[in-house]
N, C-alpha and C positions, 0 to 999 in steps of 0.2 A: 023430476029425478035427473033428467039430462042437464038441467041448469045447475043442480047441486054438484054433479060430477065435474062439470066445467069449472065451477068455482073452486072445488077442491084441488083440481089439477093446476089451476092458476096460482093457488096458494103455495103448492109445492114448488112451482117454477120460481116464484118470488123468493121462497126460502133458499132454493138452490142458487139463484143468482146472487142473493145476499151472501151465501157461504163462499161462492166463488170470488166475489168482490172482496170479502173479508180476508180470504186466503191470499188473494193478490196483494192486498195492502200489507198483510203480515210478511209475505215473501219480499215485497218491495222494501219494507222497513228493515227486514233482516239483511237484505242485500246492501241497503244504504249503510247500515251499521258496520257490516263487514268491510265495505269500501272505505268508510271513514277510518276504521281501525287499521286497514292496510296502508292508507295514506299516512297516518300517524307513524306507523312502524317504518315506512319508507323514509319519512322525514328524519326520524331518529337515526336510522341506519346511515343515511347520507351525512348527517351531522357527525356521527361516530367515525365514518370514513375520513371526513375532512380533518377531524381531530387526530386520527392516526397518521394521515399524510403529513400534517404539521409536525407531529412528534418525530416521524421518520426524517423529515427535513432538518429538524433540530439536532437529531442524533448524527446526521451526516455532517453537520457543521461543527459538532463538538470536537472531533479530532483536530481540525484546523485551529479552533479556538484554544484548545489545550496545548497544542504544539506551539502556537504563538506565545501563550502565557508562560510556557517553560523556556522557550528560546530567548525571549527578550531579556529577562534578568540574568540568565546564564551567560549571554553574550557580553553583558557588562562586566560580569565577574571574570570571564576569560580575558577581556580587554585589559582589565586592571592587573591580572596576573601577568600578562605579556609585558606591560609597562614595568612591573617589578622585575621580571626576568631580564629586561634590557637595562636594569639598574638605573632607570630614569630618576627615581627618588634618591638614589644613593647606592653605594656598594652593598652587596649581600654577603652574609657568611655562608659557608657550605651548607649548614643546616637550613638556613632560610631558602637557599636555592633549591634544596630538595623539597621543602614544603610548597614553594611556588610551583615547581614542576608537577607535584602531585595535584595541586588545585587545578592547574591548567589542563592536565591530562584527563582528570575525571570530569571536569566541566565539559570538555569536548565530547566525552563518552555520552553524557546525558543529552547534549545537543544533537548528536548523531541519532540517539535513540528516539528523540522527539521527531526528527525529520523522517526516520524510517517508519515510525508508527503512523504518521500522516500518509506516507506513500502507500503503505500496506492497506490502510483504510480506503484510500482512493482507488487502488487497484482492485480491491474486492467489490467495491460498489460501481466500478466503471466510471468513476468521476475524476480520474487522473487526467489532467489536460494533455492533449497531444497535438503537437505542431510539427508537421513534416517539412524538412528543409534539407538542403545539401550541407552535410557536416564533414569537416576534416577530422577524421578519427585520431590521427596522429597528434594534432594540436590539442584535442580534448584530453587525451591520455597524458601528454606532457604537462599540461596545466594542472591536472589533478595530482600527478606524482609530485610536482614541485610543492603544492599546497600541503600534502600529507607530510612530505619531508620537512617542511618548515615547522609544522605543528608538533610532530613526534620526534624529529631529529634522527629518524632511522635512515641509514644509507639506502637510497633508492636510485637504481640505475635504469635509465630509459634507453632502450635500443631503438633509436629513431632514424636509422639509415634508410634511405629510400625516399620516394616522392610522396606526394599527397595521396591519401586513400579516402576518396569521397564516397559517402553513402547517403541515401535519402532516408532520414530517420528523425527522431525527436531529440534534439541536442540536450535539453534539460534532463530528460530521462537517462540518456547515455552518460551524462556527467555524474548523475547520482549513482548509476551502476558502477562506473569506473572508480569513483571516490570510495564506495563501499568495498570494492574488490581490492584496491591498493591499501586502504586503511586496515582491512581485515588481515592482509598479509603482513603489513608492518607491525601490527600489534602482536601477532602470533609468531613472528620470526625469531624472537629471542633477543636478549640484550646485545649480543655481539654479531648477530646475523644481518644479512642484507637482503634486499628485495630487487628483483629484476623484472622490468615491465617491457613487453615488446608488442608490436602490432604488425601484422602481415596481411597482405591482400589475399582473399580466397581465390582458389583456382577458377571458380565459376562466379566470381563477383563477391561482394561483401567483404568481410574481414574477420580475423581472429585476434582477440586481445588476450595475451597470456601474462599472468602474474605469477612469478616463481619466488618462493622464499627458501632459504637454506637453513630452515629451522629443524625441529625434531620430527617433522612429518606427522602423519595421522594414521591411526589404526582403522580397521574396518568399521568399528563402532563409532569412531569420530566422524568418518565419512557419512555414515547413515544419519548422524545427528547434525550434519553441517548446515542443512537448510531448514532445520526445525528450531525456532526460537525458544530460549529458556530451557533447552534440553541439556543433559549432562552426558558427555562422552566419557572415554576412558581417562582423559586428562583434563585438568582444570584450564579452561580457556577464558581469557578476559572478554567482557562484553556480554550482551544479551543474546547474540545470534540473529538479531533482526536484520543486520546488514547483509548477510549472505542470503537470507530469505528474499530481501528486496532485489538483490542481484538476479536471482533465479526468476522472480516474478516479472521484473522489467524485461529481462532477456526474452522470456516467453511471450510477453505482450508485444514485443517488437519483432516477433517471428524468429527469434534465435534460440540458442540452448547453451547450457553450461556443462563443461566436462571437468573431471577431477583426476589428476594423476599424482599419486603420493606414495611415499615409502618411508616407513619408520626409520628415523635416524638420518635421512637424506634430504628431507624437505618436501614441499608440496608445490605443484603447479596447477593453477586453475585457469581454464581457457573458456572464453565466451565467444561464441560464433554468432555474428550478426549478418543478416541478409543485406543485399545491395539496396533493397527497397523495403520499407516497413510492410509487414503482412505477407512477405514472400519467404516461406520457411526454407531453412537450410536443408540440403539433401543429406 
């Protein structure tokens, strides 16, 4: 009887061990399957992340590609229009002069739009190149004013009395800011109006660039829409509005700010205050 009980107990122990081993194998197999599944999911996730990163890089490059593709042919069109305006091929009739002027003016508008779209894209993604150096603001302003005067023919007067005003900033960004500022004023000044540009040193360093036109001025609605592209104010204003948005974005990225002083019927003055050093905000 004792032997039979021992044998029975031994059988139960064998069955128990077999069950434990089987359960262990099942758990191990399940764990292996789970680990394998997780590994596959991780590989697929990483692959998807790489695809998304590549797509984002492609999207970041698209504004530059589009801008280049737009600017290149339009620059050729503008160059041809300038040659016609200079009567290089021969004299033009008054009607032909008007057509050539329209071609040149609208071509420049689209080129500016392409430049500004690229700048906005880079500013929003933080990809706008920045190179800090000592910049003579008076020289930059005078250069931009001459170029806008040459292209548009608008009387632009630069108050350049005084010495050099050096600030440490990004010259390329400042040039784009000033170009848009003067270009905007010249286009909105009106047919018989003029634009005055001045630069003065700040009391605590830095400088203030002022551009004043003697046009029709702006309403409160116009001022609210000034830095919003493709918006419609109370009056019809040429262009997309991207230029002033770029002015504001660049000024802020350089640690400065933009102020507007306008009166309906008297004209508009837009002032950009820039710090002596990039990243040092104006008080």
